[in-house]
All heavy atoms as a GROMACS GRO file, in nm:
protein
  590
    1MET      N    1  -4.772   2.343  -2.116
    1MET     CA    2  -4.833   2.448  -2.192
    1MET      C    3  -4.752   2.579  -2.175
    1MET      O    4  -4.729   2.652  -2.271
    1MET     CB    5  -4.978   2.473  -2.146
    1MET     CG    6  -5.048   2.579  -2.227
    1MET     SD    7  -5.225   2.569  -2.188
    1MET     CE    8  -5.260   2.739  -2.186
    2LEU      N    9  -4.705   2.608  -2.054
    2LEU     CA   10  -4.628   2.727  -2.034
    2LEU      C   11  -4.490   2.723  -2.110
    2LEU      O   12  -4.450   2.822  -2.163
    2LEU     CB   13  -4.606   2.744  -1.882
    2LEU     CG   14  -4.729   2.776  -1.800
    2LEU    CD1   15  -4.689   2.788  -1.647
    2LEU    CD2   16  -4.792   2.906  -1.842
    3GLY      N   17  -4.434   2.610  -2.112
    3GLY     CA   18  -4.307   2.594  -2.181
    3GLY      C   19  -4.324   2.614  -2.328
    3GLY      O   20  -4.229   2.670  -2.396
    4GLU      N   21  -4.434   2.569  -2.384
    4GLU     CA   22  -4.455   2.588  -2.525
    4GLU      C   23  -4.473   2.734  -2.566
    4GLU      O   24  -4.423   2.776  -2.666
    4GLU     CB   25  -4.582   2.508  -2.569
    4GLU     CG   26  -4.569   2.360  -2.557
    4GLU     CD   27  -4.702   2.292  -2.582
    4GLU    OE1   28  -4.802   2.357  -2.610
    4GLU    OE2   29  -4.703   2.168  -2.571
    5ALA      N   30  -4.534   2.811  -2.484
    5ALA     CA   31  -4.560   2.948  -2.508
    5ALA      C   32  -4.433   3.029  -2.504
    5ALA      O   33  -4.408   3.125  -2.578
    5ALA     CB   34  -4.662   3.008  -2.411
    6LYS      N   35  -4.340   2.990  -2.419
    6LYS     CA   36  -4.215   3.066  -2.405
    6LYS      C   37  -4.111   3.030  -2.509
    6LYS      O   38  -4.031   3.116  -2.546
    6LYS     CB   39  -4.155   3.043  -2.262
    6LYS     CG   40  -4.241   3.105  -2.155
    6LYS     CD   41  -4.174   3.084  -2.019
    6LYS     CE   42  -4.266   3.141  -1.912
    6LYS     NZ   43  -4.214   3.130  -1.777
    7ALA      N   44  -4.119   2.916  -2.566
    7ALA     CA   45  -4.019   2.871  -2.660
    7ALA      C   46  -4.014   2.963  -2.789
    7ALA      O   47  -3.906   3.005  -2.823
    7ALA     CB   48  -4.042   2.725  -2.702
    8PRO      N   49  -4.126   3.001  -2.849
    8PRO     CA   50  -4.120   3.086  -2.964
    8PRO      C   51  -4.057   3.224  -2.933
    8PRO      O   52  -3.988   3.278  -3.016
    8PRO     CB   53  -4.265   3.100  -3.006
    8PRO     CG   54  -4.334   2.977  -2.956
    8PRO     CD   55  -4.264   2.951  -2.827
    9SER      N   56  -4.086   3.275  -2.815
    9SER     CA   57  -4.028   3.410  -2.781
    9SER      C   58  -3.874   3.401  -2.776
    9SER      O   59  -3.807   3.494  -2.816
    9SER     CB   60  -4.083   3.450  -2.648
    9SER     OG   61  -4.221   3.468  -2.655
   10VAL      N   62  -3.825   3.292  -2.724
   10VAL     CA   63  -3.682   3.276  -2.714
   10VAL      C   64  -3.621   3.272  -2.858
   10VAL      O   65  -3.524   3.338  -2.884
   10VAL     CB   66  -3.641   3.148  -2.636
   10VAL    CG1   67  -3.495   3.123  -2.648
   10VAL    CG2   68  -3.687   3.160  -2.495
   11SER      N   69  -3.685   3.201  -2.945
   11SER     CA   70  -3.628   3.194  -3.083
   11SER      C   71  -3.644   3.327  -3.153
   11SER      O   72  -3.559   3.367  -3.230
   11SER     CB   73  -3.693   3.083  -3.161
   11SER     OG   74  -3.834   3.101  -3.173
   12VAL      N   75  -3.754   3.399  -3.129
   12VAL     CA   76  -3.772   3.530  -3.191
   12VAL      C   77  -3.661   3.622  -3.136
   12VAL      O   78  -3.601   3.702  -3.216
   12VAL     CB   79  -3.912   3.593  -3.162
   12VAL    CG1   80  -3.919   3.732  -3.205
   12VAL    CG2   81  -4.016   3.505  -3.235
   13ALA      N   82  -3.634   3.617  -3.013
   13ALA     CA   83  -3.525   3.701  -2.956
   13ALA      C   84  -3.394   3.666  -3.015
   13ALA      O   85  -3.312   3.756  -3.039
   13ALA     CB   86  -3.528   3.686  -2.804
   14SER      N   87  -3.371   3.541  -3.040
   14SER     CA   88  -3.248   3.496  -3.101
   14SER      C   89  -3.235   3.548  -3.244
   14SER      O   90  -3.128   3.594  -3.287
   14SER     CB   91  -3.239   3.347  -3.102
   14SER     OG   92  -3.234   3.294  -2.973
   15TYR      N   93  -3.347   3.539  -3.318
   15TYR     CA   94  -3.346   3.596  -3.456
   15TYR      C   95  -3.316   3.745  -3.452
   15TYR      O   96  -3.236   3.789  -3.536
   15TYR     CB   97  -3.480   3.570  -3.524
   15TYR     CG   98  -3.506   3.424  -3.560
   15TYR    CD1   99  -3.628   3.370  -3.530
   15TYR    CD2  100  -3.407   3.346  -3.618
   15TYR    CE1  101  -3.654   3.236  -3.562
   15TYR    CE2  102  -3.432   3.214  -3.650
   15TYR     CZ  103  -3.558   3.160  -3.624
   15TYR     OH  104  -3.583   3.031  -3.657
   16ILE      N  105  -3.377   3.816  -3.364
   16ILE     CA  106  -3.361   3.961  -3.354
   16ILE      C  107  -3.213   3.991  -3.324
   16ILE      O  108  -3.149   4.078  -3.384
   16ILE     CB  109  -3.452   4.024  -3.252
   16ILE    CG1  110  -3.597   4.017  -3.300
   16ILE    CG2  111  -3.411   4.168  -3.220
   16ILE    CD1  112  -3.703   4.059  -3.198
   17GLN      N  113  -3.156   3.916  -3.228
   17GLN     CA  114  -3.022   3.937  -3.193
   17GLN      C  115  -2.925   3.909  -3.308
   17GLN      O  116  -2.832   3.984  -3.336
   17GLN     CB  117  -2.978   3.852  -3.071
   17GLN     CG  118  -2.838   3.862  -3.026
   17GLN     CD  119  -2.805   4.005  -2.972
   17GLN    OE1  120  -2.893   4.069  -2.912
   17GLN    NE2  121  -2.683   4.049  -2.994
   18SER      N  122  -2.952   3.806  -3.378
   18SER     CA  123  -2.873   3.766  -3.493
   18SER      C  124  -2.873   3.874  -3.604
   18SER      O  125  -2.769   3.912  -3.659
   18SER     CB  126  -2.922   3.634  -3.551
   18SER     OG  127  -2.852   3.600  -3.671
   19ILE      N  128  -2.995   3.923  -3.629
   19ILE     CA  129  -3.009   4.029  -3.730
   19ILE      C  130  -2.935   4.151  -3.691
   19ILE      O  131  -2.870   4.221  -3.768
   19ILE     CB  132  -3.158   4.059  -3.759
   19ILE    CG1  133  -3.222   3.938  -3.823
   19ILE    CG2  134  -3.173   4.182  -3.848
   19ILE    CD1  135  -3.371   3.948  -3.830
   20SER      N  136  -2.943   4.185  -3.559
   20SER     CA  137  -2.877   4.304  -3.508
   20SER      C  138  -2.724   4.291  -3.526
   20SER      O  139  -2.654   4.386  -3.569
   20SER     CB  140  -2.908   4.322  -3.360
   20SER     OG  141  -2.841   4.428  -3.302
   21GLU      N  142  -2.672   4.175  -3.499
   21GLU     CA  143  -2.527   4.150  -3.513
   21GLU      C  144  -2.486   4.161  -3.658
   21GLU      O  145  -2.380   4.220  -3.686
   21GLU     CB  146  -2.490   4.018  -3.459
   21GLU     CG  147  -2.499   4.009  -3.307
   21GLU     CD  148  -2.481   3.869  -3.250
   21GLU    OE1  149  -2.455   3.772  -3.324
   21GLU    OE2  150  -2.492   3.852  -3.128
   22VAL      N  151  -2.568   4.109  -3.749
   22VAL     CA  152  -2.535   4.121  -3.893
   22VAL      C  153  -2.536   4.265  -3.931
   22VAL      O  154  -2.444   4.313  -4.005
   22VAL     CB  155  -2.631   4.037  -3.979
   22VAL    CG1  156  -2.617   4.069  -4.126
   22VAL    CG2  157  -2.615   3.889  -3.952
   23LEU      N  158  -2.636   4.343  -3.891
   23LEU     CA  159  -2.640   4.483  -3.930
   23LEU      C  160  -2.520   4.560  -3.879
   23LEU      O  161  -2.469   4.650  -3.943
   23LEU     CB  162  -2.768   4.548  -3.878
   23LEU     CG  163  -2.899   4.507  -3.951
   23LEU    CD1  164  -3.017   4.562  -3.876
   23LEU    CD2  165  -2.894   4.558  -4.090
   24GLN      N  166  -2.472   4.523  -3.755
   24GLN     CA  167  -2.356   4.594  -3.703
   24GLN      C  168  -2.230   4.561  -3.777
   24GLN      O  169  -2.134   4.638  -3.785
   24GLN     CB  170  -2.342   4.556  -3.555
   24GLN     CG  171  -2.446   4.618  -3.464
   24GLN     CD  172  -2.432   4.573  -3.318
   24GLN    OE1  173  -2.354   4.484  -3.285
   24GLN    NE2  174  -2.510   4.634  -3.232
   25SER      N  175  -2.223   4.442  -3.834
   25SER     CA  176  -2.103   4.398  -3.904
   25SER      C  177  -2.096   4.446  -4.046
   25SER      O  178  -1.984   4.441  -4.108
   25SER     CB  179  -2.091   4.245  -3.903
   25SER     OG  180  -2.189   4.194  -3.986
   26ILE      N  181  -2.203   4.497  -4.102
   26ILE     CA  182  -2.201   4.550  -4.239
   26ILE      C  183  -2.134   4.683  -4.249
   26ILE      O  184  -2.159   4.770  -4.168
   26ILE     CB  185  -2.346   4.556  -4.295
   26ILE    CG1  186  -2.411   4.419  -4.307
   26ILE    CG2  187  -2.346   4.626  -4.431
   26ILE    CD1  188  -2.557   4.420  -4.341
   27THR      N  189  -2.046   4.697  -4.342
   27THR     CA  190  -1.978   4.823  -4.368
   27THR      C  191  -2.050   4.888  -4.493
   27THR      O  192  -2.035   4.826  -4.602
   27THR     CB  193  -1.828   4.801  -4.397
   27THR    OG1  194  -1.772   4.734  -4.289
   27THR    CG2  195  -1.761   4.937  -4.422
   28PRO      N  196  -2.116   4.998  -4.475
   28PRO     CA  197  -2.182   5.059  -4.589
   28PRO      C  198  -2.081   5.108  -4.693
   28PRO      O  199  -1.978   5.169  -4.656
   28PRO     CB  200  -2.262   5.171  -4.523
   28PRO     CG  201  -2.211   5.195  -4.391
   28PRO     CD  202  -2.136   5.070  -4.350
   29ARG      N  203  -2.115   5.097  -4.818
   29ARG     CA  204  -2.025   5.142  -4.923
   29ARG      C  205  -2.068   5.275  -4.984
   29ARG      O  206  -1.996   5.334  -5.060
   29ARG     CB  207  -2.015   5.038  -5.035
   29ARG     CG  208  -1.960   4.906  -4.986
   29ARG     CD  209  -1.943   4.806  -5.096
   29ARG     NE  210  -1.907   4.675  -5.051
   29ARG     CZ  211  -1.787   4.634  -5.027
   29ARG    NH1  212  -1.686   4.709  -5.046
   29ARG    NH2  213  -1.767   4.509  -4.987
   30SER      N  214  -2.189   5.320  -4.943
   30SER     CA  215  -2.238   5.444  -4.997
   30SER      C  216  -2.329   5.507  -4.888
   30SER      O  217  -2.370   5.440  -4.796
   30SER     CB  218  -2.313   5.426  -5.126
   30SER     OG  219  -2.430   5.350  -5.105
   31ARG      N  220  -2.369   5.635  -4.915
   31ARG     CA  221  -2.466   5.701  -4.820
   31ARG      C  222  -2.598   5.628  -4.823
   31ARG      O  223  -2.667   5.616  -4.723
   31ARG     CB  224  -2.480   5.846  -4.863
   31ARG     CG  225  -2.353   5.928  -4.845
   31ARG     CD  226  -2.318   5.946  -4.702
   31ARG     NE  227  -2.407   6.045  -4.640
   31ARG     CZ  228  -2.420   6.060  -4.506
   31ARG    NH1  229  -2.350   5.988  -4.425
   31ARG    NH2  230  -2.500   6.147  -4.456
   32THR      N  231  -2.640   5.579  -4.942
   32THR     CA  232  -2.762   5.507  -4.956
   32THR      C  233  -2.760   5.377  -4.870
   32THR      O  234  -2.856   5.349  -4.800
   32THR     CB  235  -2.790   5.471  -5.103
   32THR    OG1  236  -2.791   5.589  -5.181
   32THR    CG2  237  -2.923   5.395  -5.122
   33ASP      N  238  -2.652   5.304  -4.880
   33ASP     CA  239  -2.636   5.184  -4.797
   33ASP      C  240  -2.645   5.219  -4.649
   33ASP      O  241  -2.704   5.151  -4.569
   33ASP     CB  242  -2.508   5.110  -4.826
   33ASP     CG  243  -2.509   5.047  -4.964
   33ASP    OD1  244  -2.617   5.028  -5.020
   33ASP    OD2  245  -2.398   5.008  -5.007
   34GLU      N  246  -2.580   5.330  -4.612
   34GLU     CA  247  -2.578   5.376  -4.474
   34GLU      C  248  -2.719   5.400  -4.429
   34GLU      O  249  -2.755   5.363  -4.312
   34GLU     CB  250  -2.487   5.496  -4.462
   34GLU     CG  251  -2.458   5.540  -4.318
   34GLU     CD  252  -2.360   5.658  -4.312
   34GLU    OE1  253  -2.265   5.656  -4.396
   34GLU    OE2  254  -2.379   5.743  -4.229
   35ARG      N  255  -2.795   5.475  -4.506
   35ARG     CA  256  -2.930   5.506  -4.467
   35ARG      C  257  -3.016   5.381  -4.457
   35ARG      O  258  -3.102   5.371  -4.368
   35ARG     CB  259  -2.989   5.604  -4.568
   35ARG     CG  260  -2.950   5.747  -4.534
   35ARG     CD  261  -3.012   5.845  -4.630
   35ARG     NE  262  -2.903   5.903  -4.702
   35ARG     CZ  263  -2.893   5.921  -4.833
   35ARG    NH1  264  -2.998   5.888  -4.909
   35ARG    NH2  265  -2.788   5.970  -4.889
   36ARG      N  266  -2.996   5.286  -4.549
   36ARG     CA  267  -3.075   5.162  -4.547
   36ARG      C  268  -3.049   5.085  -4.421
   36ARG      O  269  -3.137   5.029  -4.354
   36ARG     CB  270  -3.040   5.079  -4.671
   36ARG     CG  271  -3.101   5.129  -4.796
   36ARG     CD  272  -3.066   5.041  -4.910
   36ARG     NE  273  -3.125   5.087  -5.036
   36ARG     CZ  274  -3.089   5.048  -5.155
   36ARG    NH1  275  -2.994   4.964  -5.170
   36ARG    NH2  276  -3.152   5.098  -5.260
   37ILE      N  277  -2.921   5.083  -4.380
   37ILE     CA  278  -2.885   5.014  -4.255
   37ILE      C  279  -2.947   5.086  -4.134
   37ILE      O  280  -2.999   5.021  -4.042
   37ILE     CB  281  -2.730   5.000  -4.247
   37ILE    CG1  282  -2.677   4.906  -4.351
   37ILE    CG2  283  -2.690   4.954  -4.104
   37ILE    CD1  284  -2.527   4.906  -4.366
   38GLU      N  285  -2.948   5.217  -4.135
   38GLU     CA  286  -3.005   5.294  -4.023
   38GLU      C  287  -3.154   5.263  -4.016
   38GLU      O  288  -3.207   5.243  -3.909
   38GLU     CB  289  -2.985   5.446  -4.042
   38GLU     CG  290  -2.844   5.486  -4.021
   38GLU     CD  291  -2.824   5.634  -4.054
   38GLU    OE1  292  -2.922   5.709  -4.066
   38GLU    OE2  293  -2.702   5.678  -4.067
   39VAL      N  294  -3.221   5.256  -4.130
   39VAL     CA  295  -3.367   5.227  -4.132
   39VAL      C  296  -3.390   5.084  -4.082
   39VAL      O  297  -3.483   5.060  -4.002
   39VAL     CB  298  -3.426   5.244  -4.275
   39VAL    CG1  299  -3.567   5.188  -4.282
   39VAL    CG2  300  -3.429   5.390  -4.310
   40ALA      N  301  -3.308   4.992  -4.126
   40ALA     CA  302  -3.318   4.850  -4.077
   40ALA      C  303  -3.300   4.845  -3.927
   40ALA      O  304  -3.374   4.774  -3.859
   40ALA     CB  305  -3.220   4.763  -4.150
   41ARG      N  306  -3.204   4.916  -3.875
   41ARG     CA  307  -3.183   4.917  -3.728
   41ARG      C  308  -3.300   4.973  -3.655
   41ARG      O  309  -3.344   4.920  -3.548
   41ARG     CB  310  -3.056   4.996  -3.693
   41ARG     CG  311  -2.928   4.924  -3.726
   41ARG     CD  312  -2.808   5.007  -3.686
   41ARG     NE  313  -2.685   4.939  -3.720
   41ARG     CZ  314  -2.569   5.001  -3.749
   41ARG    NH1  315  -2.566   5.132  -3.747
   41ARG    NH2  316  -2.463   4.931  -3.784
   42ALA      N  317  -3.358   5.082  -3.708
   42ALA     CA  318  -3.476   5.145  -3.641
   42ALA      C  319  -3.591   5.045  -3.647
   42ALA      O  320  -3.663   5.034  -3.552
   42ALA     CB  321  -3.512   5.275  -3.713
   43ASN      N  322  -3.612   4.980  -3.759
   43ASN     CA  323  -3.720   4.881  -3.773
   43ASN      C  324  -3.702   4.767  -3.678
   43ASN      O  325  -3.799   4.720  -3.616
   43ASN     CB  326  -3.732   4.836  -3.917
   43ASN     CG  327  -3.786   4.935  -4.012
   43ASN    OD1  328  -3.846   5.035  -3.971
   43ASN    ND2  329  -3.763   4.913  -4.141
   44LEU      N  330  -3.581   4.724  -3.663
   44LEU     CA  331  -3.546   4.610  -3.569
   44LEU      C  332  -3.574   4.651  -3.426
   44LEU      O  333  -3.627   4.570  -3.347
   44LEU     CB  334  -3.401   4.567  -3.590
   44LEU     CG  335  -3.364   4.439  -3.518
   44LEU    CD1  336  -3.444   4.324  -3.575
   44LEU    CD2  337  -3.215   4.413  -3.543
   45LYS      N  338  -3.545   4.779  -3.395
   45LYS     CA  339  -3.570   4.824  -3.256
   45LYS      C  340  -3.723   4.825  -3.231
   45LYS      O  341  -3.767   4.783  -3.123
   45LYS     CB  342  -3.517   4.972  -3.247
   45LYS     CG  343  -3.533   5.031  -3.108
   45LYS     CD  344  -3.471   5.167  -3.101
   45LYS     CE  345  -3.485   5.224  -2.964
   45LYS     NZ  346  -3.427   5.360  -2.957
   46GLU      N  347  -3.802   4.864  -3.329
   46GLU     CA  348  -3.950   4.854  -3.317
   46GLU      C  349  -3.998   4.711  -3.300
   46GLU      O  350  -4.088   4.684  -3.220
   46GLU     CB  351  -4.019   4.923  -3.437
   46GLU     CG  352  -4.004   5.076  -3.433
   46GLU     CD  353  -4.065   5.137  -3.310
   46GLU    OE1  354  -4.180   5.106  -3.279
   46GLU    OE2  355  -3.998   5.225  -3.249
   47VAL      N  356  -3.940   4.621  -3.379
   47VAL     CA  357  -3.980   4.483  -3.372
   47VAL      C  358  -3.944   4.431  -3.227
   47VAL      O  359  -4.030   4.356  -3.171
   47VAL     CB  360  -3.904   4.402  -3.481
   47VAL    CG1  361  -3.921   4.247  -3.455
   47VAL    CG2  362  -3.958   4.433  -3.616
   48ARG      N  363  -3.827   4.464  -3.184
   48ARG     CA  364  -3.790   4.424  -3.043
   48ARG      C  365  -3.887   4.470  -2.940
   48ARG      O  366  -3.929   4.400  -2.852
   48ARG     CB  367  -3.649   4.473  -3.018
   48ARG     CG  368  -3.595   4.420  -2.881
   48ARG     CD  369  -3.451   4.476  -2.860
   48ARG     NE  370  -3.358   4.403  -2.944
   48ARG     CZ  371  -3.268   4.465  -3.025
   48ARG    NH1  372  -3.262   4.593  -3.036
   48ARG    NH2  373  -3.188   4.386  -3.099
   49ARG      N  374  -3.928   4.597  -2.957
   49ARG     CA  375  -4.016   4.660  -2.858
   49ARG      C  376  -4.154   4.593  -2.867
   49ARG      O  377  -4.214   4.556  -2.765
   49ARG     CB  378  -4.034   4.811  -2.889
   49ARG     CG  379  -4.111   4.889  -2.790
   49ARG     CD  380  -4.099   5.036  -2.814
   49ARG     NE  381  -4.148   5.072  -2.947
   49ARG     CZ  382  -4.267   5.123  -2.977
   49ARG    NH1  383  -4.351   5.143  -2.874
   49ARG    NH2  384  -4.303   5.152  -3.096
   50HIS      N  385  -4.205   4.570  -2.988
   50HIS     CA  386  -4.338   4.503  -2.999
   50HIS      C  387  -4.334   4.358  -2.950
   50HIS      O  388  -4.429   4.305  -2.891
   50HIS     CB  389  -4.386   4.506  -3.147
   50HIS     CG  390  -4.431   4.645  -3.190
   50HIS    ND1  391  -4.550   4.698  -3.142
   50HIS    CD2  392  -4.377   4.731  -3.274
   50HIS    CE1  393  -4.562   4.817  -3.195
   50HIS    NE2  394  -4.457   4.843  -3.277
   51THR      N  395  -4.223   4.289  -2.978
   51THR     CA  396  -4.206   4.153  -2.932
   51THR      C  397  -4.210   4.146  -2.782
   51THR      O  398  -4.274   4.056  -2.721
   51THR     CB  399  -4.075   4.090  -2.982
   51THR    OG1  400  -4.077   4.096  -3.127
   51THR    CG2  401  -4.057   3.949  -2.938
   52ARG      N  402  -4.142   4.241  -2.714
   52ARG     CA  403  -4.139   4.248  -2.569
   52ARG      C  404  -4.282   4.269  -2.517
   52ARG      O  405  -4.325   4.205  -2.419
   52ARG     CB  406  -4.045   4.358  -2.518
   52ARG     CG  407  -4.019   4.352  -2.374
   52ARG     CD  408  -3.919   4.466  -2.332
   52ARG     NE  409  -3.802   4.471  -2.414
   52ARG     CZ  410  -3.760   4.576  -2.483
   52ARG    NH1  411  -3.833   4.691  -2.481
   52ARG    NH2  412  -3.648   4.577  -2.558
   53ARG      N  413  -4.355   4.360  -2.578
   53ARG     CA  414  -4.495   4.386  -2.535
   53ARG      C  415  -4.580   4.259  -2.551
   53ARG      O  416  -4.663   4.230  -2.466
   53ARG     CB  417  -4.557   4.500  -2.610
   53ARG     CG  418  -4.503   4.634  -2.571
   53ARG     CD  419  -4.573   4.745  -2.648
   53ARG     NE  420  -4.522   4.878  -2.607
   53ARG     CZ  421  -4.556   4.987  -2.673
   53ARG    NH1  422  -4.636   4.987  -2.770
   53ARG    NH2  423  -4.503   5.101  -2.629
   54LEU      N  424  -4.565   4.192  -2.666
   54LEU     CA  425  -4.642   4.071  -2.686
   54LEU      C  426  -4.612   3.962  -2.586
   54LEU      O  427  -4.701   3.896  -2.541
   54LEU     CB  428  -4.619   4.015  -2.832
   54LEU     CG  429  -4.684   4.096  -2.945
   54LEU    CD1  430  -4.631   4.045  -3.074
   54LEU    CD2  431  -4.835   4.085  -2.937
   55GLN      N  432  -4.485   3.948  -2.551
   55GLN     CA  433  -4.448   3.849  -2.449
   55GLN      C  434  -4.507   3.886  -2.311
   55GLN      O  435  -4.553   3.795  -2.244
   55GLN     CB  436  -4.296   3.838  -2.442
   55GLN     CG  437  -4.251   3.731  -2.344
   55GLN     CD  438  -4.310   3.595  -2.376
   55GLN    OE1  439  -4.306   3.554  -2.494
   55GLN    NE2  440  -4.362   3.526  -2.280
   56GLU      N  441  -4.509   4.010  -2.281
   56GLU     CA  442  -4.567   4.055  -2.154
   56GLU      C  443  -4.719   4.020  -2.156
   56GLU      O  444  -4.771   3.976  -2.056
   56GLU     CB  445  -4.543   4.201  -2.133
   56GLU     CG  446  -4.402   4.239  -2.100
   56GLU     CD  447  -4.381   4.387  -2.098
   56GLU    OE1  448  -4.474   4.466  -2.123
   56GLU    OE2  449  -4.261   4.430  -2.079
   57ARG      N  450  -4.780   4.045  -2.267
   57ARG     CA  451  -4.927   4.017  -2.283
   57ARG      C  452  -4.951   3.865  -2.271
   57ARG      O  453  -5.049   3.822  -2.206
   57ARG     CB  454  -4.977   4.071  -2.413
   57ARG     CG  455  -5.123   4.055  -2.436
   57ARG     CD  456  -5.203   4.148  -2.351
   57ARG     NE  457  -5.347   4.136  -2.386
   57ARG     CZ  458  -5.439   4.138  -2.298
   57ARG    NH1  459  -5.416   4.159  -2.173
   57ARG    NH2  460  -5.571   4.122  -2.333
   58VAL      N  461  -4.869   3.786  -2.336
   58VAL     CA  462  -4.887   3.640  -2.325
   58VAL      C  463  -4.870   3.592  -2.184
   58VAL      O  464  -4.947   3.508  -2.137
   58VAL     CB  465  -4.785   3.569  -2.421
   58VAL    CG1  466  -4.772   3.421  -2.388
   58VAL    CG2  467  -4.818   3.589  -2.564
   59THR      N  468  -4.770   3.645  -2.114
   59THR     CA  469  -4.747   3.607  -1.976
   59THR      C  470  -4.874   3.646  -1.887
   59THR      O  471  -4.915   3.563  -1.805
   59THR     CB  472  -4.620   3.679  -1.918
   59THR    OG1  473  -4.511   3.644  -1.998
   59THR    CG2  474  -4.597   3.644  -1.772
   60LEU      N  475  -4.924   3.767  -1.911
   60LEU     CA  476  -5.043   3.806  -1.833
   60LEU      C  477  -5.163   3.715  -1.864
   60LEU      O  478  -5.232   3.673  -1.772
   60LEU     CB  479  -5.080   3.952  -1.872
   60LEU     CG  480  -5.204   4.007  -1.809
   60LEU    CD1  481  -5.189   4.020  -1.658
   60LEU    CD2  482  -5.242   4.140  -1.870
   61LEU      N  483  -5.181   3.685  -1.992
   61LEU     CA  484  -5.295   3.596  -2.030
   61LEU      C  485  -5.276   3.454  -1.974
   61LEU      O  486  -5.373   3.392  -1.930
   61LEU     CB  487  -5.312   3.590  -2.180
   61LEU     CG  488  -5.360   3.722  -2.241
   61LEU    CD1  489  -5.356   3.717  -2.396
   61LEU    CD2  490  -5.500   3.752  -2.197
   62GLU      N  491  -5.152   3.405  -1.970
   62GLU     CA  492  -5.126   3.274  -1.913
   62GLU      C  493  -5.158   3.270  -1.760
   62GLU      O  494  -5.217   3.175  -1.715
   62GLU     CB  495  -4.978   3.232  -1.931
   62GLU     CG  496  -4.946   3.192  -2.073
   62GLU     CD  497  -4.796   3.168  -2.092
   62GLU    OE1  498  -4.714   3.214  -2.016
   62GLU    OE2  499  -4.764   3.104  -2.193
   63GLU      N  500  -5.124   3.381  -1.694
   63GLU     CA  501  -5.159   3.390  -1.554
   63GLU      C  502  -5.310   3.394  -1.532
   63GLU      O  503  -5.361   3.328  -1.444
   63GLU     CB  504  -5.092   3.512  -1.494
   63GLU     CG  505  -4.941   3.506  -1.483
   63GLU     CD  506  -4.876   3.642  -1.447
   63GLU    OE1  507  -4.946   3.741  -1.425
   63GLU    OE2  508  -4.753   3.641  -1.436
   64GLN      N  509  -5.378   3.466  -1.617
   64GLN     CA  510  -5.525   3.471  -1.609
   64GLN      C  511  -5.592   3.338  -1.636
   64GLN      O  512  -5.680   3.297  -1.561
   64GLN     CB  513  -5.583   3.577  -1.704
   64GLN     CG  514  -5.551   3.718  -1.667
   64GLN     CD  515  -5.596   3.820  -1.766
   64GLN    OE1  516  -5.634   3.784  -1.878
   64GLN    NE2  517  -5.590   3.945  -1.727
   65VAL      N  518  -5.538   3.261  -1.731
   65VAL     CA  519  -5.592   3.129  -1.759
   65VAL      C  520  -5.565   3.037  -1.640
   65VAL      O  521  -5.653   2.963  -1.599
   65VAL     CB  522  -5.524   3.071  -1.887
   65VAL    CG1  523  -5.550   2.920  -1.898
   65VAL    CG2  524  -5.573   3.145  -2.008
   66GLN      N  525  -5.446   3.049  -1.582
   66GLN     CA  526  -5.415   2.964  -1.464
   66GLN      C  527  -5.512   2.997  -1.350
   66GLN      O  528  -5.565   2.902  -1.284
   66GLN     CB  529  -5.271   2.985  -1.423
   66GLN     CG  530  -5.226   2.894  -1.308
   66GLN     CD  531  -5.077   2.916  -1.275
   66GLN    OE1  532  -5.012   3.000  -1.329
   66GLN    NE2  533  -5.033   2.833  -1.183
   67VAL      N  534  -5.540   3.120  -1.324
   67VAL     CA  535  -5.632   3.159  -1.217
   67VAL      C  536  -5.775   3.105  -1.246
   67VAL      O  537  -5.839   3.050  -1.160
   67VAL     CB  538  -5.638   3.314  -1.199
   67VAL    CG1  539  -5.752   3.355  -1.110
   67VAL    CG2  540  -5.505   3.363  -1.143
   68LEU      N  541  -5.815   3.115  -1.375
   68LEU     CA  542  -5.944   3.058  -1.410
   68LEU      C  543  -5.954   2.913  -1.396
   68LEU      O  544  -6.055   2.859  -1.346
   68LEU     CB  545  -5.980   3.104  -1.553
   68LEU     CG  546  -6.011   3.249  -1.578
   68LEU    CD1  547  -6.025   3.280  -1.728
   68LEU    CD2  548  -6.140   3.289  -1.504
   69GLU      N  549  -5.845   2.848  -1.433
   69GLU     CA  550  -5.849   2.697  -1.415
   69GLU      C  551  -5.847   2.659  -1.269
   69GLU      O  552  -5.909   2.560  -1.232
   69GLU     CB  553  -5.720   2.638  -1.486
   69GLU     CG  554  -5.730   2.639  -1.637
   69GLU     CD  555  -5.602   2.593  -1.704
   69GLU    OE1  556  -5.500   2.582  -1.641
   69GLU    OE2  557  -5.613   2.569  -1.827
   70GLU      N  558  -5.772   2.734  -1.184
   70GLU     CA  559  -5.774   2.703  -1.043
   70GLU      C  560  -5.911   2.728  -0.980
   70GLU      O  561  -5.958   2.653  -0.894
   70GLU     CB  562  -5.665   2.786  -0.973
   70GLU     CG  563  -5.525   2.744  -1.004
   70GLU     CD  564  -5.422   2.836  -0.949
   70GLU    OE1  565  -5.461   2.935  -0.890
   70GLU    OE2  566  -5.302   2.802  -0.964
   71SER      N  567  -5.979   2.830  -1.020
   71SER     CA  568  -6.110   2.861  -0.964
   71SER      C  569  -6.214   2.764  -1.015
   71SER      O  570  -6.316   2.745  -0.948
   71SER     CB  571  -6.151   3.005  -0.999
   71SER     OG  572  -6.170   3.020  -1.132
   72LYS      N  573  -6.188   2.707  -1.127
   72LYS     CA  574  -6.284   2.610  -1.186
   72LYS      C  575  -6.279   2.478  -1.109
   72LYS      O  576  -6.379   2.406  -1.093
   72LYS     CB  577  -6.249   2.582  -1.333
   72LYS     CG  578  -6.337   2.488  -1.407
   72LYS     CD  579  -6.290   2.470  -1.548
   72LYS     CE  580  -6.365   2.364  -1.620
   72LYS     NZ  581  -6.317   2.345  -1.757
   73GLU      N  582  -6.163   2.444  -1.055
   73GLU     CA  583  -6.148   2.318  -0.977
   73GLU      C  584  -6.204   2.326  -0.844
   73GLU      O  585  -6.282   2.343  -0.777
   73GLU     CB  586  -6.000   2.282  -0.960
   73GLU     CG  587  -5.936   2.254  -1.095
   73GLU     CD  588  -5.784   2.241  -1.082
   73GLU    OE1  589  -5.729   2.258  -0.973
   73GLU    OE2  590  -5.722   2.209  -1.186
   0.00000   0.00000   0.00000
C-alpha cells in the first residue's frame, strides 16, 4: 500500500521536471511569447509547491493509518 501511494508522486515529479526542461529550452520569438513562458514557469512553480504539500499530507496520513492499524491489533 505504501509503495502504491508513492508511485504517482514520482511520476508527477517527473512530469513537472519534463515540463520545466521544455520551458527552459523554448526560445521566445516575441514579447508575448516571453510573457507566456514566464506565466507558465510561475504556474509550474505553484504546481510543484502544491504537489510537495500534498505528498507531505499523504505521508502524514499514511503514518496515522499505520498507527491506527497497529493499535487495532
